C-alpha positions as CSV (number, residue, x, y, z in Angstrom):
1,M,80.8,97.7,133.7
2,N,84.5,97.6,132.6
3,I,85.8,101.2,132.8
4,A,89.2,101.2,130.5
5,K,87.9,99.2,128.0
6,S,85.4,101.3,128.0
7,N,88.1,104.2,126.4
8,L,89.2,101.6,123.9
9,E,88.2,104.0,120.9
10,S,90.2,107.0,122.1
11,F,92.4,104.7,121.9
12,E,92.5,103.9,119.3
13,K,91.8,107.6,117.4
14,N,95.3,108.2,118.7
15,I,97.3,105.8,116.4
16,E,95.1,106.6,113.5
17,F,95.6,110.0,113.7
18,L,99.5,109.2,113.9
19,R,99.5,107.0,111.4
20,Q,97.8,109.8,109.4
21,D,100.2,112.5,110.8
22,I,103.8,110.5,109.9
23,S,102.4,108.9,106.9
24,S,103.4,112.8,105.3
25,L,107.0,112.5,106.7
26,R,109.2,111.9,102.9
27,T,110.9,108.0,102.7
28,G,112.8,108.5,99.7
29,R,109.2,107.8,97.6
30,A,106.8,109.9,95.7
31,T,103.1,109.5,98.1
32,P,99.6,111.9,97.9
33,A,100.6,112.1,102.0
34,L,103.6,114.3,101.3
35,V,101.3,117.4,100.0
36,E,97.7,116.4,100.2
37,D,97.5,118.6,103.7
38,I,99.4,121.7,102.4
39,V,97.0,125.5,102.5
40,V,96.7,127.1,99.7
41,E,94.8,130.6,99.4
42,A,92.2,129.8,96.5
43,Y,89.5,132.1,96.3
44,G,90.0,134.3,99.7
45,T,90.6,131.1,102.0
46,K,92.8,128.7,103.3
47,Q,91.7,125.4,102.1
48,P,93.8,122.3,101.8
49,L,95.5,121.0,98.5
50,K,93.5,118.1,98.1
51,A,90.2,120.1,98.1
52,V,91.6,122.0,95.0
53,A,93.7,119.5,92.8
54,S,94.0,116.3,91.6
55,I,97.2,114.3,92.9
56,S,98.9,111.9,91.6
57,V,102.3,109.5,91.3
58,A,103.6,109.3,88.3
59,D,106.3,107.5,89.1
60,A,108.7,106.9,92.4
61,K,110.1,110.4,92.6
62,T,107.3,112.4,90.6
63,I,104.0,113.7,92.1
64,N,101.9,115.7,89.9
65,V,99.4,118.3,91.1
66,D,96.2,118.8,88.2
67,P,94.4,122.2,90.1
68,W,90.6,121.1,88.9
69,D,91.0,125.6,88.3
70,K,94.2,126.3,86.2
71,S,94.0,130.3,87.6
72,L,94.9,128.4,90.6
73,S,97.8,126.6,89.4
74,Q,99.9,130.3,90.3
75,A,98.6,129.7,93.7
76,V,99.4,126.4,94.0
77,E,102.5,126.5,93.0
78,I,103.4,129.6,95.8
79,A,102.3,127.3,98.7
80,I,104.4,123.8,97.6
81,R,107.5,125.8,97.3
82,N,106.8,127.9,100.7
83,S,106.1,124.1,102.4
84,D,108.6,123.2,104.4
85,L,108.7,119.8,102.2
86,G,112.7,121.5,100.1
87,I,110.6,120.6,97.1
88,S,110.7,123.3,93.6
89,P,108.1,122.7,91.6
90,V,107.9,122.8,88.6
91,N,104.4,124.4,86.8
92,D,103.8,123.7,82.3
93,G,101.0,126.0,83.1
94,K,97.9,122.7,83.0
95,L,100.5,120.7,85.4
96,I,102.3,120.5,87.9
97,R,105.6,118.4,88.5
98,L,107.1,117.8,92.1
99,P,110.2,116.0,91.8
100,L,111.3,115.1,94.7
101,P,115.6,115.0,95.2
102,D,117.1,112.0,97.7
103,L,117.3,112.3,100.7
104,N,120.8,113.0,102.2
105,A,121.5,112.2,105.2
106,E,121.4,115.1,107.3
107,R,117.4,115.5,105.9
108,R,116.9,111.8,106.9
109,Q,118.4,112.5,111.1
110,E,115.3,116.0,110.7
111,L,112.8,113.8,109.7
112,I,113.6,111.5,112.5
113,K,113.8,114.1,114.9
114,V,110.6,115.5,113.3
115,L,109.0,112.1,113.8
116,H,110.0,111.2,117.2
117,K,108.3,113.9,118.3
118,K,105.0,112.5,116.6
119,L,105.1,110.1,118.3
120,E,105.9,111.6,122.3
121,Q,102.7,113.5,121.6
122,A,101.2,110.0,120.7
123,R,102.5,108.8,124.3
124,I,101.3,112.6,125.9
125,S,97.9,112.5,124.8
126,F,97.5,108.6,126.1
127,R,98.6,109.9,129.4
128,K,96.1,112.2,129.2
129,I,93.7,109.5,128.3
130,R,94.8,107.5,131.3
131,E,94.0,110.2,134.0
132,D,90.8,110.6,132.2
133,V,90.1,107.4,132.8
134,R,91.8,107.1,135.8
135,A,89.1,110.3,137.5
136,E,86.0,108.6,136.2
137,I,87.0,105.4,138.1
138,D,87.7,107.2,141.5
139,K,84.9,109.1,140.8
140,Q,82.3,105.9,140.4
141,E,84.6,104.9,143.5
142,K,83.5,107.4,145.5
143,D,80.1,107.6,144.5
144,K,80.1,104.1,145.6
145,N,78.9,102.7,141.7
146,I,82.5,100.6,142.4
147,S,84.5,98.3,145.2
148,E,87.4,99.3,145.9
149,D,89.0,95.6,145.1
150,E,87.3,96.4,141.6
151,K,89.1,100.1,141.3
152,Y,92.8,98.9,141.9
153,T,91.3,95.8,138.7
154,E,90.2,98.6,136.6
155,Q,93.2,100.5,137.0
156,D,95.8,97.6,136.4
157,E,93.4,97.2,133.1
158,L,93.7,101.1,132.1
159,E,97.9,100.4,133.3
160,K,98.0,96.9,130.5
161,I,95.9,99.2,128.0
162,V,98.0,101.9,128.2
163,K,101.6,99.8,127.5
164,E,99.8,97.8,124.9
165,Y,99.1,101.9,122.8
166,N,102.4,102.3,123.7
167,D,104.2,99.5,122.2
168,K,102.0,99.9,119.6
169,V,103.1,103.7,118.6
170,R,107.0,102.7,119.7
171,E,106.3,99.4,116.5
172,I,104.5,102.1,114.3
173,G,107.9,104.6,115.3
174,E,110.8,101.7,114.1
175,E,108.9,101.1,111.1
176,K,107.9,104.5,110.3
177,E,112.1,104.8,111.1
178,K,113.3,102.6,109.0
179,E,111.1,103.9,106.0
180,I,113.0,107.1,106.2
181,T,116.7,105.3,106.9
182,T,116.7,103.3,103.5
183,I,118.3,105.1,101.3
């Protein structure tokens, strides 16, 4: 019975969530991930932008948002304007264009701080998983399902896994930080 390895899926889910979460951080290039989760007030409920419009990249500095229901254009524009992206939408009645301004040094530093917070949240979630798995290992030993030696082997295996995933978080963070700081 390998308790530590049976929890690898939880670690992988956290890594996948982290990748998705930091994909919305601007890097100077247009990508639909920047705006797809902006909450829009539509039909009396709050929905993500990707649920009410098609999002495409016109060029490296422009995102096009085409609401499926043209009556939502105003709501989409307001949601984008009120988001913390610092983008001023241009609405021509049919299509909403989002010209991305160049990132200045101050904004890049803010994005790096946000990135570091997200990386720390991932590490915290790994620590929580580790504590849960340790409790499970202790319970297995207490119930006499595993020996004391097996307990320590499991704990060593768990520490190796946590270190491996923390290293992955660091690599992902370094890669994203490089993207943000590249002009």
